[in-house]
Structure formats: structure tokens, C-alpha cells
C-alpha positions as CSV (number, residue, x, y, z in Angstrom):
1,M,108.3,82.3,80.5
2,G,109.4,82.8,84.1
3,P,111.8,85.3,85.6
4,T,114.8,83.0,85.6
5,D,114.1,81.9,82.1
6,E,113.9,85.4,80.7
7,L,115.8,86.1,77.5
8,C,118.8,88.4,78.0
9,C,119.7,91.4,75.8
10,F,123.2,92.0,74.8
11,L,125.3,95.1,74.2
12,V,127.8,95.4,71.3
13,G,131.2,94.6,72.8
14,G,129.5,93.6,76.1
15,L,130.0,97.0,77.6
16,V,127.4,99.0,79.6
17,P,127.7,102.7,78.8
18,L,125.3,105.0,80.6
19,N,123.6,106.1,77.4
20,C,123.3,102.7,75.8
21,C,119.9,102.3,74.3
22,A,121.1,102.6,70.8
23,L,123.4,99.6,71.3
24,I,120.8,97.2,72.7
25,Q,119.4,94.4,70.6
26,F,115.8,93.8,71.7
27,P,114.5,90.3,72.0
28,Y,111.2,91.9,73.2
29,Q,108.4,93.2,71.0
30,L,108.3,96.9,71.4
31,P,104.8,98.5,71.5
32,D,103.3,99.4,68.2
33,G,104.9,102.5,66.7
34,E,107.9,102.4,69.1
35,T,111.5,102.4,68.1
36,V,114.8,102.5,70.0
37,E,114.8,106.3,69.4
38,T,111.2,106.8,70.8
39,Q,112.1,104.7,73.8
40,E,115.2,106.9,74.4
41,S,113.0,110.0,74.2
42,K,110.6,108.7,76.7
43,K,113.4,107.8,79.0
44,N,114.7,111.3,78.9
45,R,111.2,112.7,79.6
46,M,111.0,110.5,82.7
47,Q,114.4,111.5,83.9
48,A,113.3,115.2,83.7
49,A,110.0,114.4,85.5
50,Y,111.9,112.7,88.3
51,R,113.6,116.0,89.1
52,L,110.3,117.6,89.6
53,A,108.8,118.0,93.1
54,L,105.4,116.8,91.8
55,P,105.7,114.8,88.6
56,N,102.6,113.9,86.6
57,E,102.0,110.4,88.1
58,A,99.6,109.3,85.4
59,L,102.0,110.3,82.6
60,V,104.9,108.6,84.4
61,A,103.0,105.4,84.8
62,Q,102.1,105.4,81.1
63,L,105.7,106.0,80.0
64,M,107.0,103.4,82.4
65,S,104.6,100.9,80.9
66,Q,105.6,101.8,77.3
67,T,109.3,101.6,78.1
68,Y,109.2,98.2,80.0
69,A,111.3,96.5,77.3
70,S,114.1,99.1,77.5
71,Q,114.1,98.8,81.3
72,R,114.5,95.0,81.2
73,A,117.2,95.4,78.6
74,L,119.4,97.5,80.8
75,I,118.7,95.5,83.9
76,N,119.8,92.3,82.2
77,V,123.2,93.6,81.2
78,S,123.9,96.2,84.0
79,S,127.0,95.8,86.1
80,G,125.7,98.0,89.0
81,I,122.4,99.2,90.5
82,M,123.3,102.9,90.2
83,I,123.6,102.5,86.4
84,V,119.9,101.4,86.4
85,K,118.9,104.2,88.7
86,R,120.5,106.9,86.6
87,N,118.7,105.6,83.5
88,W,115.4,104.6,85.1
89,P,115.0,106.4,88.4
90,F,111.2,105.7,88.8
91,L,112.1,102.0,89.1
92,F,113.2,102.9,92.6
93,V,109.8,104.3,93.6
94,A,107.9,101.4,95.1
95,H,104.7,101.4,93.2
96,H,106.5,101.7,89.9
97,M,108.8,98.9,90.8
98,Y,105.7,96.8,91.7
99,S,104.1,97.5,88.3
100,H,107.4,96.5,86.6
101,V,107.5,93.2,88.4
102,N,103.8,92.6,87.8
103,T,104.5,92.8,84.1
104,L,107.6,90.7,84.4
105,L,105.8,87.9,86.2
106,G,102.5,88.2,84.3
107,F,100.2,88.7,87.4
108,D,99.6,91.2,90.2
109,V,102.3,89.8,92.5
110,A,102.3,92.9,94.7
111,R,98.6,92.6,95.5
112,T,99.0,88.9,96.0
113,F,101.9,89.4,98.4
114,D,99.8,91.8,100.5
115,R,96.9,89.4,100.7
116,C,98.9,86.2,101.4
117,I,101.3,87.6,103.9
118,E,98.4,88.1,106.3
119,T,97.0,84.6,105.9
120,V,100.3,82.7,105.6
121,G,102.0,85.0,108.2
122,K,99.3,84.0,110.8
123,Q,99.8,80.3,109.9
124,I,103.5,80.7,110.6
125,Y,102.7,82.5,113.9
126,R,100.4,79.7,115.1
127,Y,102.8,77.0,114.1
128,A,105.7,78.8,115.8
129,H,104.1,78.2,119.2
130,N,104.9,74.5,118.8
131,L,108.6,75.4,118.5
132,V,109.2,77.3,121.7
133,K,112.0,74.9,122.6
134,S,113.9,76.8,120.0
135,Q,115.3,79.9,121.8
136,R,115.3,81.9,118.6
137,V,111.6,81.1,117.9
138,K,110.7,81.8,121.5
139,S,112.5,85.2,121.4
140,C,110.6,86.1,118.2
141,L,107.3,85.3,119.8
142,Q,108.2,87.5,122.7
143,E,109.1,90.3,120.4
144,I,105.8,89.9,118.6
145,E,103.8,90.1,121.8
146,S,105.8,93.2,122.8
147,A,105.1,94.8,119.4
148,K,101.4,94.1,119.7
149,V,101.3,96.0,123.0
150,H,103.5,98.8,121.6
151,T,101.5,99.3,118.4
152,K,98.1,98.4,119.9
153,S,97.6,96.2,116.8
154,A,97.7,92.4,116.1
155,A,99.4,93.1,112.7
156,A,102.7,92.0,114.2
157,E,101.4,88.4,114.1
158,Y,101.8,88.4,110.3
159,E,104.3,91.2,109.8
160,A,106.8,89.1,111.8
161,A,106.7,86.4,109.1
162,P,110.3,87.0,107.9
163,L,111.6,87.0,111.5
164,L,109.9,83.7,112.3
165,L,111.0,82.2,109.0
166,L,114.6,83.1,109.7
167,A,114.3,81.6,113.1
168,I,112.6,78.4,111.9
169,F,115.1,77.9,109.1
170,N,118.0,78.9,111.4
171,E,119.2,81.6,109.0
172,D,121.1,84.7,110.0
173,K,118.6,87.6,110.5
174,G,121.5,90.0,110.4
175,L,121.9,89.3,106.7
176,L,118.3,90.3,105.9
177,Y,117.8,93.3,108.1
178,G,119.5,95.6,110.6
179,V,118.2,98.1,113.2
180,T,119.5,101.6,113.6
181,E,118.5,104.8,115.3
182,E,115.4,106.6,114.0
183,S,117.5,109.7,113.3
184,T,120.1,107.9,111.2
185,C,120.5,109.4,107.7
186,D,120.6,107.1,104.7
187,D,124.1,108.4,103.9
188,D,125.3,107.2,107.3
189,L,124.1,103.6,106.9
190,E,126.9,101.1,106.7
191,E,127.9,97.5,107.3
192,M,125.4,96.0,104.9
193,P,125.6,93.1,102.4
194,S,125.5,93.7,98.7
195,W,122.1,92.0,98.2
196,P,118.8,93.6,99.1
197,F,118.8,94.5,102.8
198,I,116.5,96.4,105.2
199,F,117.4,99.0,107.8
200,A,114.7,99.4,110.4
201,K,114.9,102.9,111.9
202,G,113.8,103.4,115.5
203,G,112.8,100.5,117.7
204,G,112.9,96.9,116.5
205,F,111.9,95.5,113.1
206,L,108.2,95.3,114.2
207,T,108.0,98.7,115.8
208,A,110.3,100.9,113.6
209,K,109.0,104.2,112.3
210,S,110.6,103.9,108.9
211,F,112.6,101.6,106.8
212,T,115.3,101.9,104.1
213,V,115.9,99.2,101.6
214,C,119.5,99.0,100.3
215,I,120.6,97.2,97.1
216,D,124.2,96.7,96.1
217,N,125.3,98.6,99.2
218,V,123.3,101.7,98.2
219,P,120.2,103.1,100.1
220,L,117.6,103.3,97.4
221,M,114.0,102.8,98.6
222,H,111.8,103.5,101.6
223,A,108.9,102.0,103.4
224,S,106.7,102.9,106.4
225,S,105.8,99.4,107.7
226,P,107.5,96.0,108.2
227,R,105.2,94.4,105.6
228,E,106.0,97.0,103.0
229,A,109.7,96.9,103.7
230,F,109.7,93.1,103.3
231,K,107.7,93.3,100.1
232,V,110.1,95.9,98.6
233,L,113.1,93.7,99.6
234,F,111.6,90.5,98.2
235,L,110.4,91.9,94.9
236,A,113.7,93.8,94.3
237,H,115.3,90.4,93.7
238,F,113.0,89.9,90.6
239,A,113.0,93.5,89.5
240,F,116.8,93.8,89.4
241,N,117.8,90.2,88.7
242,V,119.4,89.5,92.1
243,A,119.8,85.8,93.1
244,Y,118.7,84.9,96.7
245,P,121.8,84.8,98.9
246,K,122.4,81.3,100.1
247,E,122.5,82.5,103.7
248,T,118.8,83.5,103.6
249,S,117.6,81.5,100.7
250,L,115.2,79.3,102.6
251,T,113.3,82.3,103.9
252,L,113.1,83.9,100.5
253,E,112.2,80.7,98.7
254,F,109.4,80.1,101.1
255,T,108.2,83.6,100.5
256,Q,108.3,83.1,96.8
257,R,106.3,79.9,96.9
258,S,103.7,80.7,99.6
259,I,103.4,84.5,100.0
260,A,104.2,85.8,96.5
261,T,102.7,82.5,95.1
262,I,105.2,82.5,92.2
263,N,104.6,79.2,90.5
264,P,107.3,76.6,91.4
265,G,107.4,75.7,87.7
266,R,108.8,79.1,87.0
267,G,112.1,78.3,88.7
268,T,113.9,79.7,91.7
269,K,116.1,82.7,92.4
270,V,118.3,80.6,94.7
271,E,121.9,80.7,93.5
272,R,123.0,77.5,92.0
273,T,125.8,75.5,93.6
274,R,127.6,72.3,92.7
275,G,125.6,69.2,93.2
276,K,121.9,68.4,92.7
277,Q,119.6,71.4,92.3
278,H,116.2,70.7,93.9
279,N,113.3,72.4,92.2
280,L,111.9,73.0,95.7
281,N,114.1,72.8,98.7
282,P,112.9,69.9,101.0
283,K,112.9,72.1,104.1
284,V,110.7,74.7,102.3
285,A,108.4,72.0,101.0
286,S,108.1,70.5,104.5
287,L,107.1,73.8,106.1
288,I,104.6,74.5,103.3
289,S,103.0,71.1,103.9
290,T,103.0,71.5,107.7
291,L,101.3,74.9,107.6
292,K,98.2,73.5,105.9
293,D,97.2,72.2,109.4
294,Y,97.3,75.8,110.7
295,D,94.8,77.3,108.3
296,F,92.1,78.4,110.7
């Protein structure tokens, strides 16, 4: 069962009260010995742990695993991201979100993403040199070379994958990420879309010192590298049931198929519109096929 085929849970009356576990009907199999009441108790323990400066990470990981069904239940019916955060705050700590998505998809998608963005990112970088007649692609390549000098690292060749994909597919980069001053506080971030969005703080996307990922217009998660920020942004769509915005859907669908290696048979997070729905967008399919010639 794929992420877009996942069974939904329902609340009595269709409402989403903050303390709603007792109202949820579970289509999931709870772990042996678990009840709605024990799930609620464990949720409360994690909420208390989240307020600690140094929570017991092993215990939190165990409780997060044991309450996965309750987390999905709320996500599937929630009307806002802050409702989810108030109930399950550790879902907004990157490694706990990764574990949640790994369970959702049935494989270690976070590790796969890290491995594949290097190989696929370099393929995109090599291919992009054939597209220098495109001013956007040419500018991206110049930005990559500048970042390599600035960081004294070749990592920018693959960390620039989202930038090059946006340029290749002619999608609006301003709807995936923005750049702000390094000193900007999260509370001062503004002018962002409602879908997952990255703010790179200090320098450009490839040279920023820190990153804030916002969801539903709320700054929620942080990253320290372009690769990590893009991974958080991408996997947040699956963790929190967010459809890909049509404005950047080609970049995100390519990422799903080739970097996260989520099986095309599991569906797509692209929002449906009227007319024929392709299982795999032809432009994405064409780029995937073309990049096979740049695997060296």
C-alpha cells in the first residue's frame, strides 16, 4: 500500500479537537497490548519529554515507533500543521520524521535519498552542461562553480540538484526556497507559500549557513546543509500528507522517482487536475531516460 493509497481514519462528527485520540477509529493494527488509552498515555509522555533540554532519545524513538498509528490517524484528519505539532512535537525533529516516513513507505527512504542525491545529482550536473543556451541553467552552473570555490568542496555539484531541476523544468525557484539574512529570526520570516518551503539563511542556497523549513506558513524544522534542507522539504510532503504544488511538481516528482526511488507504482503526490492523469509525467520520464547516458 503506497502513501497516496493509505487508508484514512475518521473522527466522530468530522471534527479535529486537540485531544482527539479517544474519538479516532483505527484502521491500523495497534501493537500487541496497545489500546487507545495506552497510546494517549505515551503521547503525553513524549509531550513532557519534548519540554526537556535533553530528552531520553532512545525512549523517545521507542515511543514514537509504538505510537505510529496514532500519529498517522491525526495527520490524516488534521486541518492544520500546528495541531499535529501540539500533539506529536517530535515529528518535527528531522530524524524522528525520517523514521516515521520510513515506516510509512516501508523502506529506509531517508538513507536512500542521501545515497541517490549524490549519484543522480552529479548526473544532472553533467547533463546541464549541454543546456547552457538556457540562461537559467547557465546561471545555476555559475552559482555551482562559485559555491565550490566558496566552500572548498565539490558537494555543490549534487547539492544543486533542486536548483538545476527547477531550471531544467522551467519552474519557479521562488516557490521552493528563498534566501534571507543569516541573522533573520524564524519569527521574522514572511512571504512564503503554504506548502513546504525552505529559507536559506546567509549567502545563497548552496552557501547558506543554516536553513529553516516552513510548512503551512509556519517555521518548523531546521537543517545545516542544502542536501539536508531539501530532504526535509521533500519528505515532509509524505509525512504530513501534502500534495506537490503544481508550480514545482516536476522537480518534486523527479525527486520522488529518481532520488527517493519511491516506486512509480505507488502513485504520485502531484495534485490531480481535470483531464488525463499520467502515472509518470512525460517530461519527468524523458529526463530520467536521458540521464542514463550521464552515469559515469
